[in-house]
TORLO-795091 format. One record per atom (N, C-alpha, C, O, CB): x, y, z; residue in three letters. Coordinates in pm, whole numbers, plus 50000, padded with zeros to 5 digits. Glycine has a CB too. Example, Ala and Ser with C-alpha at 12.3 -4.5 7.8 and 13.67 -1.06 7.14 Angstrom:
residues 2
513194943150780ALA/512304955050780ALA/513204967050780ALA/514244966850846ALA/511314955350905ALA/512854977550708SER/513674989450714SER/512905000350787SER/513415011450804SER/514084994050572SER/
end
This chain:
residues 300
405158282495124MET/404448275695016MET/403308267495074MET/403518259395165MET/405408266694935MET/402128269395023ALA/400958262095072ALA/401008247595025ALA/401428244694914ALA/399658268695026ALA/400568238595111THR/400468224495075THR/399028219995090THR/398258225695167THR/401408215795161THR/398688209795016THR/397328204595019THR/397358190295071THR/398108181995020THR/396678205294879THR/396558187395170SER/396468173895222SER/395738164995122SER/394718168695065SER/395748173695358SER/396318152795102ARG/395688143495010ARG/395518129895079ARG/395808119395022ARG/396528142094881ARG/395048130395202ASN/394938118095280ASN/393738109695238ASN/393738097595261ASN/394838121395426ASN/392728115695179HIS/391518108295142HIS/391408108294990HIS/390828117494932HIS/390228114395209HIS/391968097994927ARG/392088097794782ARG/391548084594728ARG/392208078094647ARG/393538099894739ARG/390368080694774THR/389828067794736THR/389548066794587THR/389518055694533THR/388568064994813THR/389358078094519ASP/389128077694375ASP/390408073994299ASP/390368071694178ASP/388608091194326ASP/391538073194370GLU/392808069794308GLU/393308056094352GLU/394488052994334GLU/393848080494341GLU/392448047794409GLN/392918035694476GLN/392438022594414GLN/392878011994460GLN/392498036094617GLN/391588022694314GLY/391138010094259GLY/390178002794351GLY/389688008694447GLY/392308001394229GLY/389907990094324PRO/388887982694400PRO/389227980494547PRO/388337976994625PRO/388657969494337PRO/390477982294587ILE/390797980394728ILE/390027990094817ILE/389817987494935ILE/392307981994751ILE/389618001294759LYS/388888011494836LYS/387538006194883LYS/386958011594977LYS/388678024094752LYS/387027995694820ASP/385707990494854ASP/385737980794971ASP/384677976595019ASP/385107983694735ASP/386937976995018LEU/387007968295135LEU/386607976195259LEU/387087987295282LEU/388437962295151LEU/385727970295338GLY/385237977195457GLY/385627970295586GLY/386377960495583GLY/383747978495451GLY/385137975095699PRO/385477969295830PRO/385157954295839PRO/385907946795901PRO/384737976595939PRO/384067950095780GLN/383717935895789GLN/384717927095714GLN/385027915995757GLN/382317933495734GLN/385227932195602ASP/386257924795528ASP/387527923495612ASP/388157912895614ASP/386577931695394ASP/387897934295680LEU/389087933995764LEU/388907924495881LEU/389817916895915LEU/389427947995813LEU/387747924895943LEU/387487915896055LEU/387507901296011LEU/388007892596083LEU/386147919196120LEU/386977898595893ALA/386997884995840ALA/388437880395816ALA/388767868795842ALA/386197884095709ALA/389277889395765ALA/390677885895742ALA/391397883295873ALA/392177873795884ALA/391387897095665ALA/391147891595974PHE/391787889696103PHE/391297876896172PHE/392017871196255PHE/391527901796193PHE/390117872296139SER/389607859996200SER/390377847596154SER/390237836896213SER/388127858296166SER/391207849096050LEU/392017837896003LEU/393177834996097LEU/393787824296089LEU/392537840795863LEU/393497844396184VAL/394647842696274VAL/394237833796390VAL/393337836996467VAL/395157856496326VAL/394927822496402GLU/394637812896510GLU/395877809996595GLU/395767808596717GLU/394097799996452GLU/397047808896531ASP/398257804896601ASP/399157816596638ASP/400027815196724ASP/399027795096518ASP/398957828096573GLY/399807839596600GLY/401187838496537GLY/402117845396578GLY/399947841396747GLY/401337829896437ARG/402617828396370ARG/402737838896260ARG/401807840896182ARG/402777814196313ARG/403897845396254VAL/404137855996157VAL/405187851496057VAL/406267847096095VAL/404577868996227VAL/404867852695929TYR/405817849895821TYR/406307863295764TYR/405497871395719TYR/405157841095708TYR/407597865495766ASP/408197877495710ASP/408377875095560ASP/409077865795520ASP/409567880895780ASP/407767883495477LEU/407747881395332LEU/408677890895257LEU/408567892195135LEU/406347882895280LEU/409577897495327GLU/410447907495264GLU/411837901795239GLU/412367894195320GLU/410547919995351GLU/412437905595126VAL/413837902495102VAL/414707913695158VAL/414247924995174VAL/414117900394951VAL/415957910495188GLU/416877920395241GLU/417367929695130GLU/417637925295018GLU/418067913495310GLU/417477942495163ARG/418017952295068ARG/419437955895109ARG/419767956495228ARG/417127964995062ARG/420287958195008PHE/421657961995038PHE/422297968194914PHE/421807966494802PHE/422477949695086PHE/423377975194936ARG/424117981294827ARG/424587970494730ARG/425227960894771ARG/425317989494880ARG/424277972094601GLY/424667962294501GLY/423687950694486GLY/423987940994416GLY/426007956894534GLY/422537951594549MET/421537940794541MET/421057938794398MET/421077948394320MET/420347943894633MET/420637926694361PRO/420097924494228PRO/418797932394209PRO/417927932494296PRO/419847909494206PRO/418677938994093LEU/417507947094062LEU/417117945293917LEU/417937941493834LEU/417757961794094LEU/415857948193887HIS/415407948493749HIS/416247958693673HIS/416537969393727HIS/413877951893740HIS/416647955693549PRO/417527964893475PRO/416907978493446PRO/417617987693406PRO/417927958593347PRO/415597979993465ALA/414957992993441ALA/415248002893553ALA/414988014893538ALA/413467991193426ALA/415797998093665HIS/415938006693782HIS/417408009093818HIS/418268000793788HIS/415218000493901HIS/417678020393883PRO/419058023393924PRO/419468015094045PRO/418638010394122PRO/419218038193956PRO/420768013294058GLN/421288005894171GLN/421068013294302GLN/420948025594305GLN/422778003094151GLN/420998005694409MET/420808011394541MET/422168014994602MET/423128007494589MET/420028001494632MET/422218026494668GLU/423438030494738GLU/423098033694884GLU/422108040594912GLU/424098042894669GLU/423888028794974VAL/423788032095116VAL/425098038895155VAL/426148032595155VAL/423518019195206VAL/425018051695186VAL/426218059795208VAL/426218064995351VAL/425218070395398VAL/426278071395106VAL/427348063295420SER/427468069295552SER/427448084495539SER/428208090195460SER/428778064595624SER/426578090895615TYR/426448105395607TYR/427138112295725TYR/427908121695707TYR/424968109395602TYR/426858107595844ARG/427558112295964ARG/428048100196042ARG/427438089496039ARG/426628121396052ARG/429158102196112SER/429698091396194SER/430088097096331SER/430358108996346SER/430918084696126SER/430098088196428ALA/430458092596563ALA/431858098696566ALA/432078108896630ALA/430378080896662ALA/432808092296495GLN/434178097396494GLN/434248110896423GLN/434908120196471GLN/435118087396425GLN/433568112096308GLY/433598124596235GLY/432988136096313GLY/433508147296311GLY/432888122996105GLY/431888133596380ILE/431228143996460ILE/432128148696572ILE/432228160696599ILE/429888138796518ILE/432788139296637GLN/433638142996749GLN/434868150696703GLN/435378159296774GLN/434058130696827GLN/435358147396583ASN/436528154496531ASN/436158168296475ASN/436878178096498ASN/437208146196422ASN/435048169096403GLN/434658181596339GLN/433988191296436GLN/434078203396420GLN/433738178796224GLN/433318185796537ARG/432628193996638ARG/431698204296573ARG/431598215696619ARG/433668201196727ARG/431008200096466ASP/430098209196396ASP/428638206796432ASP/427738212996374ASP/430278207796247ASP/428388197896527GLN/427058196096581GLN/427038202996717GLN/427338196896820GLN/426678180796592GLN/426678215696716GLU/426848223696837GLU/426078218396956GLU/426498220097071GLU/426428237796810GLU/424968211996930TRP/424158206797042TRP/424868195497115TRP/424438191497224TRP/422808201996990TRP/425958190197057LEU/426718179597122LEU/428018184797185LEU/428728177197251LEU/427038168597022LEU/428318197497165ASN/429608202597210ASN/429648205897359ASN/430718205497421ASN/429968214897132ASN/428508209097417ASP/428468212797559ASP/427668202397638ASP/426788195697584ASP/427848226797577ASP/427988201297764LYS/427288192097853LYS/427228178097795LYS/426178171597793LYS/425878197197881LYS/428388173397747ASN/428438160297683ASN/429678152797731ASN/430528148697652ASN/428448161597527ASN/429758151297863ASP/430928144597921ASP/431048129997875ASP/432138124297876ASP/430848145198073ASP/429918123997835GLU/429948109897795GLU/430228108097645GLU/430188096897594GLU/428638103297831GLU/430508119197576ASN/430848118597434ASN/429768111497352ASN/430058103097266ASN/432178111497416ASN/428538115097379MET/427448109697300MET/427558114997156MET/427798126797134MET/426058113497362MET/427378105897058ALA/427408109596917ALA/426448100196842ALA/425658093196905ALA/428868108696858ALA/426508099896711PHE/425578091296636PHE/426168087996500PHE/427088094596452PHE/424208098196620PHE/425618077596438ASN/425888073896300ASN/424588075796221ASN/423518071896268ASN/426408059096289ASN/424678081796102SER/423498082896015SER/423918080295872SER/425108079395842SER/422838096896029SER/422938079195784ASP/423248075095649ASP/422338081795548ASP/421318087795583ASP/423148060095636ASP/422718080695424LEU/421928085495312LEU/421688073595221LEU/422628067395174LEU/422638097295236LEU/420408070395196ILE/420068059395108ILE/419558065194977ILE/418618073094976ILE/419008050095173ILE/420168061194867ILE/419768065494734ILE/419268053094661ILE/420048044194629ILE/420958072394656ILE/417968052594635ALA/417408040394577ALA/416048043094515ALA/415338052194557ALA/417298029394682ALA/415708035294416THR/414358035394367THR/413428028894468THR/413838019894542THR/414268028394231THR/412188033394472VAL/411208026994561VAL/410878012994514VAL/410198005494585VAL/409938035394570VAL/411338009294394HIS/411107995894340HIS/412267986494371HIS/412457976494303HIS/410897996694188HIS/413037989794475SER/414127981194519SER/413577970294610SER/412887973194707SER/415217989294592SER/413897957794578GLY/413487946794664GLY/411977945294672GLY/411277947694574GLY/414047948694802GLY/411487941494788THR/410067939194807THR/409337952594807THR/409627961394889THR/409797931594940THR/408397954194714HIS/407757967194698HIS/406367965694635HIS/405987955094586HIS/408627976494612HIS/405647976794637ILE/404337977494574ILE/404357988494468ILE/404927999194491ILE/403207979994679ILE/403747985894354ASP/403647995894248ASP/402448004894273ASP/401348000194300ASP/403537989094110ASP/402668017894264ALA/401548027294264ALA/400808026094131ALA/401358020994034ALA/402028041994288ALA/399568030694127LEU/398768029394006LEU/399248038593894LEU/398798037393780LEU/397328032394037LEU/400158047693925ALA/400738056493823ALA/402088051093772ALA/402768057993697ALA/400918070593878ALA/402468039093812HIS/403798034193781HIS/404018032093631HIS/405078035793579HIS/404048021193854HIS/403058026293562VAL/403218023893419VAL/402158031593341VAL/401068034393392VAL/403128008693387VAL/402508034793219THR/401588042193131THR/401448034693000THR/402218025692969THR/402098056693106THR/400428038592923VAL/400198032292792VAL/399568042592700VAL/398968052392746VAL/399288019592805VAL/399698040492571GLY/399068049392474GLY/399928061392438GLY/400888064492508GLY/397758054192526GLY/399578067992329GLU/400328079792287GLU/400228091192388GLU/401088099992393GLU/399818084492151GLU/399168090992469ASP/399018101392571ASP/399668097392704ASP/399588104892802ASP/397548104392594ASP/400308085692708ASN/400988080992830ASN/400068081892952ASN/400398088493050ASN/402278089092855ASN/398918075292943HIS/397958076093054HIS/398118064293148HIS/398608053593110HIS/396528076693001HIS/397678066393271TRP/397658055793370TRP/396238054293425TRP/395288059593367TRP/398658058593484TRP/396098047193534TYR/394778043893589TYR/393898056293603TYR/394368066993641TYR/394928037093726TYR/392628054593572GLY/391668065593586GLY/391678075293470GLY/391058085893477GLY/391938072993711GLY/392398071793362GLY/392478080793247GLY/393358092793269GLY/393258102593195GLY/391118085293211GLY/394218092293370ASN/395118103393399ASN/396228103993293ASN/396938094093273ASN/395738102093541ASN/396378115293228LYS/397328116793119LYS/398568124493165LYS/398488133693246LYS/396668123993000LYS/399708120193111SER/400958126693150SER/400948141593123SER/401488149393202SER/402118120293076SER/400338145693012ALA/400328159892977ALA/399608168393081ALA/399848180393091ALA/399678161892842ALA/398728162093159GLU/397928169493256GLU/398278166393402GLU/398118174893489GLU/396488166493234GLU/398768154193428LYS/398898149593566LYS/400308145193606LYS/400488139393713LYS/397948138293589LYS/401298147893522LEU/402668144393557LEU/403458157193583LEU/403638165393494LEU/403328136093446LEU/403928158593707GLY/404708170393743GLY/406188167893736GLY/406628156893702GLY/404338175093881GLY/406968177993768ASP/408428176593768ASP/408898167193879ASP/410008161893871ASP/409088190193784ASP/408078165093980PHE/408478156894093PHE/407548144894111PHE/407258140794223PHE/408508165194220PHE/407098139493998GLY/406308127294002GLY/404868129393964GLY/404438140793943GLY/406378121394137GLY/404108118393954PRO/402678119393919PRO/401898126794027PRO/402168125394146PRO/402088105593898PRO/400928134493982LEU/400088142394074LEU/398878134494123LEU/398208138794217LEU/399628155094006LEU/398608123294061THR/397528114394104THR/398028099994105THR/398958096594032THR/396278115894012THR/397408091794188CYS/397698077294192CYS/399148074294225CYS/399698064294179CYS/397348070994059CYS/399788082894306ASP/401158080594347ASP/401188071894473ASP/400158066794516ASP/401888093894371ASP/402368070494531ALA/402488061894650ALA/401708067394769ALA/401268059694855ALA/403938060394689ALA/401518080594773ALA/400758086394884ALA/399298082294881ALA/398598083194982ALA/400858101394881ALA/398838077694766ALA/397438073494754ALA/397228058794788ALA/396088054394804ALA/396948076194614ALA/398318051094799ILE/398178036794826ILE/397738034694971ILE/398418039495062ILE/399508029194798ILE/396638027894995PRO/396208025595133PRO/396968013995195PRO/397618006395123PRO/394698022995139PRO/396888012195325PRO/397397999895385PRO/396717987895319PRO/395507987995295PRO/397157999695538PRO/397497977695291VAL/396957965595227VAL/396737955295337VAL/397697949595390VAL/397927959995115VAL/395487952995370MET/395127943895479MET/393917935895434MET/392817941195423MET/394827951695613MET/394137923095407SER/393037914995357SER/393377900195371SER/394467896695418SER/392727918395209SER/392447891795331ARG/392737877495324ARG/393787875195217ARG/393647879895104ARG/391447869195294ARG/394827867895252GLY/395867864595157GLY/395807849995117GLY/395457841295197GLY/397227867795214GLY/396147847394992VAL/396167833694939VAL/397467831494864VAL/397877839794784VAL/394947831194846VAL/398117820194890LEU/399307816194817LEU/398917806194710LEU/398277796094739LEU/400367810394912LEU/399317808794586LEU/399217799094478LEU/400637794594445LEU/401387801694379LEU/398487805194351LEU/400987782694492ASP/402347777594480ASP/402507770394346ASP/402347758194337ASP/402697768194598ASP/402817777994243VAL/402937772294108VAL/404147763094099VAL/404047752194043VAL/403027783394002VAL/405287767394153ALA/406477758994149ALA/406237745794223ALA/406627735194176ALA/407677766394211ALA/405587746594337GLY/405267734494412GLY/404327725394335GLY/404477713194339GLY/404657737994544GLY/403367731294266HIS/402407723394188HIS/403107715594077HIS/402747704194049HIS/401327732494128HIS/404107721794015PHE/404857714993909PHE/406037706993962PHE/406807701393885PHE/405337725193807PHE/406177706594095ASP/407197698794163ASP/408607702494117ASP/409437693794090ASP/406947683994139ASP/408857715494109VAL/410187720594077VAL/410557731194179VAL/409667737994232VAL/410247726293931VAL/411847732894210PRO/412217743394304PRO/412017757394248PRO/411667766694320PRO/413657741694345PRO/412247758794117VAL/412107771694049VAL/411577769293909VAL/412017759993842VAL/413467779394045VAL/410657777493863LEU/410177776293726LEU/411307779793628LEU/412267786493664LEU/408967785393703LEU/411157775193506ALA/412177777393404ALA/412217792093362ALA/411267799493381ALA/411917768493283ALA/413337795893304LYS/413527809493256LYS/412447813193156LYS/412237806093057LYS/414917811093192LYS/411757824293182GLY/410727829193090GLY/409457820993086GLY/408637822992996GLY/411277829892956GLY/409257811893179GLN/408067803193176GLN/406817811093210GLN/406767818093311GLN/408227791493275GLN/405807810093126GLY/404547816893149GLY/403617808893238GLY/403647796593238GLY/403877819693019GLY/402817815793314ILE/401807809793401ILE/400457814493350ILE/400157826393354ILE/402027813593553ILE/399647805293304SER/398367808693243SER/397227808293345SER/397407804293459SER/398067799193129SER/396057812593299ALA/394857811593383ALA/394577797093417ALA/394197793993530ALA/393647817793312ALA/394747788093321ASP/394537773793347ASP/395497768793454ASP/395117760593538ASP/394697765593218ASP/396737773693451ASP/397707769593554ASP/397257774093692ASP/397267766193787ASP/399087775393522ASP/396847786693705LEU/396407791693835LEU/395187784093885LEU/395077780894003LEU/396107806693827LEU/394277781393794GLN/393067774093832GLN/393417759993879GLN/392847754993976GLN/392067773493714GLN/394377753593810ALA/394797739993849ALA/395497740193985ALA/395277731194066ALA/395737733993743ALA/396317750194009VAL/397007751294139VAL/396007753194251VAL/396077746594354VAL/398017762994137VAL/395067762194230ALA/394047764794332ALA/393257752094363ALA/392987749094479ALA/393107775994287ALA/392887744794258ALA/392107732494277ALA/392927721994353ALA/392417715494444ALA/391647726794142ALA/394197720394315ALA/395047710494380ALA/395277713694527ALA/395367704694611ALA/396387709494308ALA/395367726594558GLN/395587730794696GLN/394297730894777GLN/394337731594900GLN/396207744694699GLN/393147730094709GLY/391877731794777GLY/391667746094819GLY/391047748794922GLY/391787722794897GLY/392187755694738THR/392167769794771THR/391127777094688THR/391067775494566THR/393547775994750THR/390317785094755GLU/389307793194686GLU/389777807694680GLU/390187813394781GLU/387947792194757GLU/389717813594561ILE/390037827694544ILE/388737835494557ILE/387767832494487ILE/390747830494406ILE/388717845494645ARG/387497853094671ARG/387697867794637ARG/388817872794629ARG/387077851594818ARG/386597874494618SER/386647888894595SER/387277895794715SER/386937892794830SER/385227894494567SER/388187905094688GLY/388857912294795GLY/390157906094840GLY/390827911494928GLY/387967913494912GLY/390527894694783ASP/391747887794825ASP/393007894694773ASP/392987902294676ASP/391727873494776ASP/394107891894842VAL/395457894394793VAL/396037880794755VAL/396137871894839VAL/396367901894900VAL/396407879294629VAL/396897866294580VAL/398397867094555VAL/398867875994485VAL/396147862094451VAL/399147857694613LEU/400587856694594LEU/400887844694505LEU/400437833594531LEU/401317855494730LEU/401647847094399VAL/401957836694301VAL/403437833094312VAL/404307841394286VAL/401607841294157VAL/403717820594351ARG/405107816394374ARG/405677809194253ARG/405107799494202ARG/405187807394496ARG/406837814194207THR/407597807294102THR/408837800394159THR/409437792094091THR/408017817293994THR/409217803594282GLY/410437798394342GLY/411667806894316GLY/412737804094369GLY/410687784694294GLY/411517817094235TYR/412647825494192TYR/413357832194309TYR/414587833294310TYR/412177835994095TYR/412597836694408VAL/413217843994518VAL/414077834894605VAL/414877839694686VAL/412147850694604VAL/413927821694591SER/414787812494666SER/416247813794622SER/417147809494695SER/414317798094649SER/416487819494504LEU/417837821294452LEU/418467834394498LEU/419667836394483LEU/417817820694301LEU/417667843294553TYR/418117856594594TYR/419097855494711TYR/418847847594802TYR/416917865494634TYR/420207862994712PRO/420587873594617PRO/421667869394518PRO/422477877794478PRO/421057885494693PRO/421707856794478ASP/422717852094384ASP/422327856294242ASP/421547849494176ASP/422877836694392ASP/422877867594197GLY/422497873194069GLY/422717863893952GLY/421917863793858GLY/423237885794045GLY/423797855993954ALA/424087846993843ALA/423027835993834ALA/422547832993724ALA/425487840693860ALA/422667829993946ARG/421637819493944ARG/420277825393909ARG/419487819093840ARG/421567812294080ARG/419997837493957MET/418727843893924MET/418627846193774MET/417547844593715MET/418587857293999MET/419717849993711ALA/419717852493567ALA/419377839793489ALA/418777840493381ALA/421077857993522ALA/419747828393542GLU/419457815693474GLU/417967812293476GLU/417507804093397GLU/420237804393539GLU/417227818693567HIS/415787815993581HIS/414957828593565HIS/413807829093609HIS/415507809593716HIS/415517838893504ALA/414817851593496ALA/413537850693412ALA/413477843493313ALA/415737862093437ALA/412537858193455GLY/411347860093373GLY/410177850693386GLY/409247851893305GLY/411757859893241GLY/410127841293481PRO/408887833693494PRO/407797842693553PRO/408087851493634PRO/409097821193583PRO/406567840493513GLY/405507848893568GLY/404187846993498GLY/404087839493401GLY/405897863293562GLY/403187853893547ILE/401847852293493ILE/401717859093357ILE/402387869093330ILE/400797857893590ILE/400857853493272ASP/400587859593142ASP/399267867093146ASP/398627868193251ASP/400577848893031ASP/398857872293032LYS/397647880393025LYS/396417872593068LYS/395547877993138LYS/397457885892885LYS/396317859893028SER/395137851893064SER/395037850493215SER/393947850893271SER/395197838092998SER/396187848693283ALA/396187847393429ALA/395767860593494ALA/395037860593592ALA/397567843193479ALA/396247871693438ALA/395877884793492ALA/394377886993482ALA/393737891593576ALA/396627895993419ALA/393807883593367LEU/392367885193347LEU/391587875893439LEU/390507879493487LEU/391987882593200LEU/392107863993464TRP/391457854593556TRP/391417860393697TRP/390407859193767TRP/392187840893556TRP/392507866593739LEU/392557872793871LEU/391617884793879LEU/390997887093983LEU/393987877093904LEU/391527892393771VAL/390567903493766VAL/389157898293785VAL/388377903893862VAL/390687911293633VAL/388827887693714ASP/387487881893723ASP/387177876793864ASP/386017876693906ASP/387337870593623ASP/388207872593936LYS/388027867794072LYS/387797879294171LYS/387367876994284LYS/389227859594115LYS/388087891494129GLY/387847902994216GLY/388947905894316GLY/388687911794420GLY/386597901094288GLY/390187901694286VAL/391277904194380VAL/391607919094383VAL/391317926294288VAL/392537895994343VAL/392227923594492VAL/392597937794504VAL/394087939994487VAL/394527951294465VAL/392157943194638VAL/394877929294498ALA/396327930394480ALA/396877916694443ALA/396347906394484ALA/397027935894609ALA/397947916794364VAL/398617904494324VAL/400097906094353VAL/400697916294318VAL/398367901294172VAL/400677896094416GLY/402097896594448GLY/402857885394381GLY/402357874194370GLY/402307895994598GLY/404047888494335GLY/404927878494276GLY/406247877894350GLY/406557886694431GLY/405167881394130GLY/407047867494322ASP/408357866194385ASP/409477869094287ASP/410617865094308ASP/408517852194443ASP/409147876294179THR/410127880794081THR/410127895994076THR/409347902494145THR/409847874693941THR/411017901593993GLU/411097916193984GLU/409917922393910GLU/409667934293924GLU/412377920093916GLU/409197914293830ALA/408177920193743ALA/406807913593751ALA/405887917993683ALA/408647919793602ALA/406647903093831LEU/405407895493844LEU/405067887893717LEU/404707876093722LEU/404257904693880LEU/405167894493601GLU/404707888393477GLU/405827881693399GLU/407007883993423GLU/404057898793391GLU/405397873393304GLN/406317866093218GLN/407177875693138GLN/406697885693084GLN/405547856793125GLN/408457872493130GLY/409357880593050GLY/410387871892978GLY/410997863193040GLY/410067890993138GLY/410587873992849PRO/409877883892767PRO/408387880592756PRO/407977868992760PRO/410497884592629PRO/407597891092742CYS/406157889592735CYS/405757882892604CYS/406337885692499CYS/405457903292749CYS/404777873992611ALA/404307866992491ALA/403337875392409ALA/403037871892294ALA/403647854092530ALA/402847886392465ASP/401917894792391ASP/402667901892278ASP/403717907692302ASP/401227905192486ASP/402137901592154PRO/402857907592041PRO/402807922792036PRO/403507928891956PRO/402317902191913PRO/401977928992121HIS/401777943392110HIS/402197951192235HIS/402337963392229HIS/400347946192081HIS/402397944292346ASN/402647951392471ASN/403667943392554ASN/403357932292598ASN/401327953492551ASN/404857948792577PRO/405887941392651PRO/405637940092800PRO/406357932792869PRO/407207947792631PRO/404647946992851HIS/404307946292994HIS/402787945693007HIS/402177953993076HIS/404887958493073HIS/402187935992942VAL/400727935592929VAL/400047932893063VAL/398937937893085VAL/400327924992829VAL/400667925293151VAL/400047922293280VAL/399957934993365VAL/398947937393430VAL/400837911393356VAL/401017942993364HIS/400957955793435HIS/399857964593378HIS/399157971493453HIS/402317962993426HIS/399697964293247THR/398637972293184THR/397267967593230THR/396417975793265THR/398747971493032THR/397037954493228VAL/395737948993267VAL/395447951793414VAL/394347956393447VAL/395697933793241VAL/396407949193501LEU/396157950493645LEU/396167964993691LEU/395177969793748LEU/397187942593723LEU/397267972093666LEU/397397985693719LEU/396527995793645LEU/395728002893706LEU/398837990093713LEU/396677996393513ILE/396058007093437ILE/394568004693415ILE/393748013593435ILE/396748008693303ILE/394227992593373GLU/392847989893334GLU/391937986493451GLU/390727988493443GLU/392807978693234GLU/392507981293560ASN/391647976593669ASN/392017981693807ASN/391307978693903ASN/391657961693671ASN/393097989093822GLY/393457994693952GLY/393797984394056GLY/393567986494175GLY/392348003094002GLY/394347973094012ILE/394737962294104ILE/396237963594131ILE/397037963494038ILE/394397948194045ILE/396597964894257TYR/397997967294293TYR/398867955094265TYR/398437943694278TYR/398107971194441TYR/400107957994226ILE/401107947694201ILE/402207948994306ILE/402707959894332ILE/401687948794057ILE/402577937594365MET/403707937094459MET/404717927094404MET/404347916694349MET/403237932994604MET/405987930394419GLU/407047922194359GLU/408127918894460GLU/408287925694561GLU/407657929294239GLU/408877908294430MET/409957903094515MET/409457899794655MET/410097903194755MET/411107913194523MET/408327893194661ILE/407787888494790ILE/408337874494817ILE/408257865694731ILE/406217888394789ILE/408877872594933ASP/409477859794972ASP/408397850495027ASP/407907852295138ASP/410617861895077ASP/408037840594947MET/406967831294983MET/407517817495022MET/406737808095040MET/405987829894869MET/408837816295035GLU/409437803095053GLU/408997796195180GLU/408707784195179GLU/410927804395053GLU/408937803395289GLU/408537797095416GLU/407057793395413GLU/406667782895465GLU/408817806495534GLU/406227801995353LEU/404817798695338LEU/404657785595260LEU/403887776795300LEU/404067810095266LEU/405397784495149ALA/405287772595065ALA/405777760195137ALA/405177749495127ALA/406067774594936ALA/406887761495211ALA/407427749995283ALA/406427744595385ALA/406357732595408ALA/408727753895354ALA/405667753695445ASP/404677749595545ASP/403307746695484ASP/402357743195554ASP/404527760495650ASP/403207748095351LYS/401937746195281LYS/400837754895343LYS/399697750495362LYS/401507731295284LYS/401207767195373THR/400277776895428THR/399697784895312THR/400357793595256THR/400977786295531THR/398457781995279TYR/397847787595158TYR/396827798695187TYR/396397805595095TYR/397177776695081TYR/396457800395313GLU/395477810695350GLU/395957817595477GLU/396407810995570GLU/394057804495370GLU/395857831095481PHE/396427838495592PHE/395917852795590PHE/395327857295492PHE/397967838195587PHE/396167859695699LEU/395977874195702LEU/397197880595638LEU/398327877895679LEU/395767879395849LEU/396967888995538PHE/398067895795470PHE/398077910495511PHE/397047917195507PHE/397947894395316PHE/399257915395550LEU/399407929495588LEU/400637935295519LEU/401707929295520LEU/399527930895741LEU/400467947095459ALA/401597954595403ALA/401277969395415ALA/400187973795379ALA/401867950695254ALA/402227976995466LEU/402017991195491LEU/402967999395405LEU/404148000495439LEU/402217994595641LEU/402488004995295PRO/403338013295210PRO/403668026595277PRO/402908031595360PRO/402658015795075PRO/404818032095240CYS/405178045495286CYS/404398055795204CYS/404248054295083CYS/406718047795274CYS/403918065995270LYS/403098076195204LYS/404018087095150LYS/404228097495213LYS/402038082395304LYS/404568084595029ILE/405538093594969ILE/404898100494849ILE/404608094194748ILE/406828085994926ILE/404668113394861ARG/404038120794753ARG/404938120994629ARG/406128124094639ARG/403698135094799ARG/404378117694514GLY/405098117894389GLY/405848105194356GLY/406358103794245GLY/406048128994391GLY/405928095794449ALA/406638083294423ALA/405748073694344ALA/404528074094356ALA/407088076694555ALA/406378065294263THR/405618055894180THR/405488042194244THR/405088032594178THR/406288054494045THR/405808041294370GLY/405658028894444GLY/406238030694582GLY/406608041794621GLY/406338017094371GLY/406328019794656SER/406878020594791SER/407508007394829SER/406957996694801SER/405788024394893SER/408668008094892MET/409197996194958MET/408207992195068MET/407618000795133MET/410637998695017MET/408037979395088ILE/407127974395190ILE/407777962895267ILE/408727956595219ILE/405797969795127ILE/407257960395385ARG/407637948395460ARG/406347940495486ARG/405737941895592ARG/408377951995596ARG/405937932395391PRO/404697924995408PRO/404867913095502PRO/405957907295513PRO/404177920195272PRO/403787909695569VAL/403787897895655VAL/402517889795631VAL/401477895195592VAL/403897901895804VAL/402617876995654ALA/401457868195657ALA/401317862995799ALA/402307858795860ALA/401587856295553ALA/400097863195852ILE/399877858995991ILE/398807848195992ILE/397767849595928ILE/399477870996081ILE/399067837496064VAL/398117826296072VAL/397827822896218VAL/397057813796246VAL/398667813895996VAL/
end
């Protein structure tokens, strides 16, 4: 079966495609101390997940004892006086488990179920995922990163359940921090929610804080290329918009091609009041996937 390489898909990438070498060099110039902040939460079987997604399973597939008893790995049966064997596993999970990035085909809108670029399900959705704007099209995310510590600004450990974050809130946080949002930035919005992870009961008590439509439009106007949250959905839930239950995803992903990252652990950044940094996240290039697990880092 013939395959087609899709390594150069800038028409499927949104404004991040416009970042050039000078932008990357400027972002790397922010590194002075060489300190690395790990922004990923741990994944495990039974981990808390958004109810829209299936649970994660980690299953032992092969074991050293089983291999030695079954002797069905012929390459290990001869010349193996030291009884070398291995353990391997099968992971069954949505790419939206834990810390992850949404592909631009992740959400759809309209009777034609279209996503970014006017791609319609009737034309661009295959049996094995979207044919355009999938995870294979997501480039490495490398840019200046900015933390907007909303929970810190309101002097609470965690925002209240379902609390919305408006454009005025983001602007006030940025002003209080002395932080400037620039074109090409990756902006991380902290609610404090991930500090409760992985205690599902406590997380449920604070579920749904996030940015509203006005905040999303404010970030679009600032020219950001990606927005990260520390909740499962980034946006306020339940959504305050009377017509669209996921309006922020619609504004960012579908209408503007701005990537969304979720369940980013910003707690250490906030504790150190580190508001500007080099942000790096490398998505897995999985054809047909609607997102990718990531291990983002902030470096200062």
